[in-house]
PDB file of N, CA, C and O in Angstrom:
ATOM      1  N   UNK A   1      -5.294  20.352   0.757  1.00  0.00           N
ATOM      2  CA  UNK A   1      -5.354  20.007   2.177  1.00  0.00           C
ATOM      3  C   UNK A   1      -5.519  21.257   3.030  1.00  0.00           C
ATOM      4  O   UNK A   1      -5.103  21.290   4.188  1.00  0.00           O
ATOM      5  N   UNK A   2      -6.106  22.245   2.471  1.00  0.00           N
ATOM      6  CA  UNK A   2      -6.258  23.502   3.188  1.00  0.00           C
ATOM      7  C   UNK A   2      -7.273  23.370   4.321  1.00  0.00           C
ATOM      8  O   UNK A   2      -8.378  22.865   4.121  1.00  0.00           O
ATOM      9  N   UNK A   3      -6.892  23.823   5.497  1.00  0.00           N
ATOM     10  CA  UNK A   3      -7.797  23.814   6.631  1.00  0.00           C
ATOM     11  C   UNK A   3      -7.977  22.463   7.297  1.00  0.00           C
ATOM     12  O   UNK A   3      -8.965  22.250   8.000  1.00  0.00           O
ATOM     13  N   UNK A   4      -7.046  21.551   7.092  1.00  0.00           N
ATOM     14  CA  UNK A   4      -7.145  20.221   7.701  1.00  0.00           C
ATOM     15  C   UNK A   4      -6.404  20.224   9.034  1.00  0.00           C
ATOM     16  O   UNK A   4      -5.279  20.715   9.125  1.00  0.00           O
ATOM     17  N   UNK A   5      -7.039  19.673  10.069  1.00  0.00           N
ATOM     18  CA  UNK A   5      -6.384  19.615  11.379  1.00  0.00           C
ATOM     19  C   UNK A   5      -5.221  18.626  11.357  1.00  0.00           C
ATOM     20  O   UNK A   5      -5.242  17.653  10.604  1.00  0.00           O
ATOM     21  N   UNK A   6      -4.210  18.879  12.183  1.00  0.00           N
ATOM     22  CA  UNK A   6      -3.011  18.036  12.183  1.00  0.00           C
ATOM     23  C   UNK A   6      -3.312  16.555  12.403  1.00  0.00           C
ATOM     24  O   UNK A   6      -2.682  15.696  11.786  1.00  0.00           O
ATOM     25  N   UNK A   7      -4.276  16.252  13.282  1.00  0.00           N
ATOM     26  CA  UNK A   7      -4.536  14.838  13.558  1.00  0.00           C
ATOM     27  C   UNK A   7      -5.145  14.109  12.361  1.00  0.00           C
ATOM     28  O   UNK A   7      -5.195  12.879  12.345  1.00  0.00           O
ATOM     29  N   UNK A   8      -5.610  14.860  11.356  1.00  0.00           N
ATOM     30  CA  UNK A   8      -6.212  14.237  10.176  1.00  0.00           C
ATOM     31  C   UNK A   8      -5.258  14.169   8.983  1.00  0.00           C
ATOM     32  O   UNK A   8      -5.646  13.694   7.916  1.00  0.00           O
ATOM     33  N   UNK A   9      -4.034  14.630   9.145  1.00  0.00           N
ATOM     34  CA  UNK A   9      -3.070  14.573   8.052  1.00  0.00           C
ATOM     35  C   UNK A   9      -2.529  13.152   7.897  1.00  0.00           C
ATOM     36  O   UNK A   9      -2.424  12.420   8.881  1.00  0.00           O
ATOM     37  N   UNK A  10      -2.185  12.757   6.670  1.00  0.00           N
ATOM     38  CA  UNK A  10      -1.598  11.431   6.475  1.00  0.00           C
ATOM     39  C   UNK A  10      -0.234  11.337   7.161  1.00  0.00           C
ATOM     40  O   UNK A  10       0.474  12.335   7.294  1.00  0.00           O
ATOM     41  N   UNK A  11       0.121  10.137   7.590  1.00  0.00           N
ATOM     42  CA  UNK A  11       1.426   9.955   8.220  1.00  0.00           C
ATOM     43  C   UNK A  11       2.067   8.666   7.734  1.00  0.00           C
ATOM     44  O   UNK A  11       1.404   7.800   7.164  1.00  0.00           O
ATOM     45  N   UNK A  12       3.355   8.556   7.967  1.00  0.00           N
ATOM     46  CA  UNK A  12       4.139   7.367   7.601  1.00  0.00           C
ATOM     47  C   UNK A  12       5.112   7.081   8.731  1.00  0.00           C
ATOM     48  O   UNK A  12       5.345   7.932   9.590  1.00  0.00           O
ATOM     49  N   UNK A  13       5.680   5.880   8.727  1.00  0.00           N
ATOM     50  CA  UNK A  13       6.696   5.498   9.706  1.00  0.00           C
ATOM     51  C   UNK A  13       8.048   5.471   8.991  1.00  0.00           C
ATOM     52  O   UNK A  13       8.187   4.850   7.938  1.00  0.00           O
ATOM     53  N   UNK A  14       9.026   6.138   9.561  1.00  0.00           N
ATOM     54  CA  UNK A  14      10.362   6.165   8.976  1.00  0.00           C
ATOM     55  C   UNK A  14      11.033   4.799   9.182  1.00  0.00           C
ATOM     56  O   UNK A  14      11.080   4.312  10.311  1.00  0.00           O
ATOM     57  N   UNK A  15      11.550   4.173   8.121  1.00  0.00           N
ATOM     58  CA  UNK A  15      12.189   2.862   8.250  1.00  0.00           C
ATOM     59  C   UNK A  15      13.518   2.890   9.004  1.00  0.00           C
ATOM     60  O   UNK A  15      13.982   1.845   9.461  1.00  0.00           O
ATOM     61  N   UNK A  16      14.137   4.056   9.143  1.00  0.00           N
ATOM     62  CA  UNK A  16      15.427   4.169   9.819  1.00  0.00           C
ATOM     63  C   UNK A  16      15.248   4.343  11.327  1.00  0.00           C
ATOM     64  O   UNK A  16      15.794   3.568  12.111  1.00  0.00           O
ATOM     65  N   UNK A  17      14.488   5.355  11.730  1.00  0.00           N
ATOM     66  CA  UNK A  17      14.350   5.648  13.162  1.00  0.00           C
ATOM     67  C   UNK A  17      13.050   5.106  13.749  1.00  0.00           C
ATOM     68  O   UNK A  17      12.834   5.212  14.957  1.00  0.00           O
ATOM     69  N   UNK A  18      12.180   4.529  12.920  1.00  0.00           N
ATOM     70  CA  UNK A  18      10.896   3.938  13.337  1.00  0.00           C
ATOM     71  C   UNK A  18       9.941   4.940  13.984  1.00  0.00           C
ATOM     72  O   UNK A  18       9.033   4.547  14.716  1.00  0.00           O
ATOM     73  N   UNK A  19      10.138   6.208  13.724  1.00  0.00           N
ATOM     74  CA  UNK A  19       9.244   7.230  14.269  1.00  0.00           C
ATOM     75  C   UNK A  19       8.219   7.637  13.216  1.00  0.00           C
ATOM     76  O   UNK A  19       8.525   7.660  12.024  1.00  0.00           O
ATOM     77  N   UNK A  20       7.012   7.956  13.651  1.00  0.00           N
ATOM     78  CA  UNK A  20       6.022   8.444  12.689  1.00  0.00           C
ATOM     79  C   UNK A  20       6.316   9.891  12.292  1.00  0.00           C
ATOM     80  O   UNK A  20       6.806  10.677  13.102  1.00  0.00           O
ATOM     81  N   UNK A  21       6.017  10.227  11.059  1.00  0.00           N
ATOM     82  CA  UNK A  21       6.113  11.623  10.630  1.00  0.00           C
ATOM     83  C   UNK A  21       4.898  11.932   9.780  1.00  0.00           C
ATOM     84  O   UNK A  21       4.382  11.065   9.074  1.00  0.00           O
ATOM     85  N   UNK A  22       4.438  13.191   9.852  1.00  0.00           N
ATOM     86  CA  UNK A  22       3.212  13.551   9.157  1.00  0.00           C
ATOM     87  C   UNK A  22       3.483  14.356   7.899  1.00  0.00           C
ATOM     88  O   UNK A  22       4.566  14.907   7.700  1.00  0.00           O
ATOM     89  N   UNK A  23       2.465  14.403   7.063  1.00  0.00           N
ATOM     90  CA  UNK A  23       2.497  15.130   5.806  1.00  0.00           C
ATOM     91  C   UNK A  23       2.883  16.579   6.020  1.00  0.00           C
ATOM     92  O   UNK A  23       2.431  17.215   6.973  1.00  0.00           O
ATOM     93  N   UNK A  24       3.715  17.101   5.139  1.00  0.00           N
ATOM     94  CA  UNK A  24       4.097  18.518   5.181  1.00  0.00           C
ATOM     95  C   UNK A  24       3.773  19.149   3.835  1.00  0.00           C
ATOM     96  O   UNK A  24       3.814  18.501   2.789  1.00  0.00           O
ATOM     97  N   UNK A  25       3.454  20.421   3.900  1.00  0.00           N
ATOM     98  CA  UNK A  25       3.082  21.155   2.676  1.00  0.00           C
ATOM     99  C   UNK A  25       4.161  21.042   1.597  1.00  0.00           C
ATOM    100  O   UNK A  25       3.840  20.910   0.416  1.00  0.00           O
ATOM    101  N   UNK A  26       5.442  21.094   1.995  1.00  0.00           N
ATOM    102  CA  UNK A  26       6.512  21.044   0.992  1.00  0.00           C
ATOM    103  C   UNK A  26       6.607  19.680   0.295  1.00  0.00           C
ATOM    104  O   UNK A  26       7.226  19.562  -0.762  1.00  0.00           O
ATOM    105  N   UNK A  27       5.982  18.641   0.899  1.00  0.00           N
ATOM    106  CA  UNK A  27       5.975  17.308   0.285  1.00  0.00           C
ATOM    107  C   UNK A  27       4.700  17.046  -0.503  1.00  0.00           C
ATOM    108  O   UNK A  27       4.459  15.914  -0.924  1.00  0.00           O
ATOM    109  N   UNK A  28       3.878  18.071  -0.711  1.00  0.00           N
ATOM    110  CA  UNK A  28       2.558  17.906  -1.305  1.00  0.00           C
ATOM    111  C   UNK A  28       2.585  17.108  -2.608  1.00  0.00           C
ATOM    112  O   UNK A  28       1.807  16.169  -2.771  1.00  0.00           O
ATOM    113  N   UNK A  29       3.466  17.469  -3.530  1.00  0.00           N
ATOM    114  CA  UNK A  29       3.522  16.796  -4.832  1.00  0.00           C
ATOM    115  C   UNK A  29       4.228  15.450  -4.778  1.00  0.00           C
ATOM    116  O   UNK A  29       3.957  14.575  -5.600  1.00  0.00           O
ATOM    117  N   UNK A  30       5.142  15.275  -3.808  1.00  0.00           N
ATOM    118  CA  UNK A  30       5.987  14.074  -3.771  1.00  0.00           C
ATOM    119  C   UNK A  30       5.656  13.116  -2.626  1.00  0.00           C
ATOM    120  O   UNK A  30       6.459  12.232  -2.330  1.00  0.00           O
ATOM    121  N   UNK A  31       4.509  13.261  -1.980  1.00  0.00           N
ATOM    122  CA  UNK A  31       4.208  12.468  -0.776  1.00  0.00           C
ATOM    123  C   UNK A  31       4.372  10.966  -1.012  1.00  0.00           C
ATOM    124  O   UNK A  31       4.849  10.254  -0.128  1.00  0.00           O
ATOM    125  N   UNK A  32       3.981  10.473  -2.196  1.00  0.00           N
ATOM    126  CA  UNK A  32       4.097   9.033  -2.480  1.00  0.00           C
ATOM    127  C   UNK A  32       5.554   8.583  -2.584  1.00  0.00           C
ATOM    128  O   UNK A  32       5.847   7.398  -2.425  1.00  0.00           O
ATOM    129  N   UNK A  33       6.458   9.507  -2.845  1.00  0.00           N
ATOM    130  CA  UNK A  33       7.875   9.167  -2.986  1.00  0.00           C
ATOM    131  C   UNK A  33       8.660   9.335  -1.690  1.00  0.00           C
ATOM    132  O   UNK A  33       9.773   8.823  -1.571  1.00  0.00           O
ATOM    133  N   UNK A  34       8.091  10.048  -0.716  1.00  0.00           N
ATOM    134  CA  UNK A  34       8.791  10.305   0.545  1.00  0.00           C
ATOM    135  C   UNK A  34       8.828   9.024   1.368  1.00  0.00           C
ATOM    136  O   UNK A  34       7.794   8.402   1.608  1.00  0.00           O
ATOM    137  N   UNK A  35      10.026   8.633   1.801  1.00  0.00           N
ATOM    138  CA  UNK A  35      10.193   7.406   2.587  1.00  0.00           C
ATOM    139  C   UNK A  35      10.760   7.719   3.965  1.00  0.00           C
ATOM    140  O   UNK A  35      10.363   7.110   4.957  1.00  0.00           O
ATOM    141  N   UNK A  36      11.684   8.663   4.025  1.00  0.00           N
ATOM    142  CA  UNK A  36      12.391   8.968   5.269  1.00  0.00           C
ATOM    143  C   UNK A  36      11.887  10.263   5.890  1.00  0.00           C
ATOM    144  O   UNK A  36      11.436  11.162   5.179  1.00  0.00           O
ATOM    145  N   UNK A  37      11.962  10.361   7.216  1.00  0.00           N
ATOM    146  CA  UNK A  37      11.430  11.540   7.918  1.00  0.00           C
ATOM    147  C   UNK A  37      12.345  12.747   7.806  1.00  0.00           C
ATOM    148  O   UNK A  37      11.899  13.883   7.972  1.00  0.00           O
ATOM    149  N   UNK A  38      13.630  12.511   7.524  1.00  0.00           N
ATOM    150  CA  UNK A  38      14.574  13.623   7.476  1.00  0.00           C
ATOM    151  C   UNK A  38      15.742  13.286   6.555  1.00  0.00           C
ATOM    152  O   UNK A  38      15.935  12.144   6.138  1.00  0.00           O
ATOM    153  N   UNK A  39      16.498  14.315   6.261  1.00  0.00           N
ATOM    154  CA  UNK A  39      17.704  14.142   5.439  1.00  0.00           C
ATOM    155  C   UNK A  39      18.697  13.236   6.153  1.00  0.00           C
ATOM    156  O   UNK A  39      19.371  12.426   5.515  1.00  0.00           O
ATOM    157  N   UNK A  40      18.790  13.368   7.455  1.00  0.00           N
ATOM    158  CA  UNK A  40      19.708  12.542   8.251  1.00  0.00           C
ATOM    159  C   UNK A  40      19.377  11.048   8.126  1.00  0.00           C
ATOM    160  O   UNK A  40      20.267  10.221   7.927  1.00  0.00           O
ATOM    161  N   UNK A  41      18.091  10.715   8.244  1.00  0.00           N
ATOM    162  CA  UNK A  41      17.681   9.314   8.092  1.00  0.00           C
ATOM    163  C   UNK A  41      17.901   8.838   6.656  1.00  0.00           C
ATOM    164  O   UNK A  41      18.283   7.690   6.431  1.00  0.00           O
ATOM    165  N   UNK A  42      17.665   9.704   5.707  1.00  0.00           N
ATOM    166  CA  UNK A  42      17.866   9.319   4.314  1.00  0.00           C
ATOM    167  C   UNK A  42      19.333   8.961   4.058  1.00  0.00           C
ATOM    168  O   UNK A  42      19.629   8.016   3.326  1.00  0.00           O
ATOM    169  N   UNK A  43      20.245   9.720   4.665  1.00  0.00           N
ATOM    170  CA  UNK A  43      21.679   9.451   4.491  1.00  0.00           C
ATOM    171  C   UNK A  43      22.124   8.193   5.240  1.00  0.00           C
ATOM    172  O   UNK A  43      23.067   7.526   4.814  1.00  0.00           O
ATOM    173  N   UNK A  44      21.464   7.865   6.340  1.00  0.00           N
ATOM    174  CA  UNK A  44      21.880   6.726   7.168  1.00  0.00           C
ATOM    175  C   UNK A  44      21.111   5.438   6.862  1.00  0.00           C
ATOM    176  O   UNK A  44      21.108   4.510   7.672  1.00  0.00           O
ATOM    177  N   UNK A  45      20.471   5.380   5.718  1.00  0.00           N
ATOM    178  CA  UNK A  45      19.617   4.227   5.413  1.00  0.00           C
ATOM    179  C   UNK A  45      20.324   2.885   5.438  1.00  0.00           C
ATOM    180  O   UNK A  45      19.697   1.853   5.197  1.00  0.00           O
TER     181      UNK A  45
END
């Protein structure tokens, strides 16, 4: 995903806070497994 503009990155909606969050480099390998936008939402599921 090198050189991709932010508006073209994949995004998901967090089931806890209902906010959209976009792909991050640190989630590159695990993007299909990421469900929550943050650790806080993951704990409050």
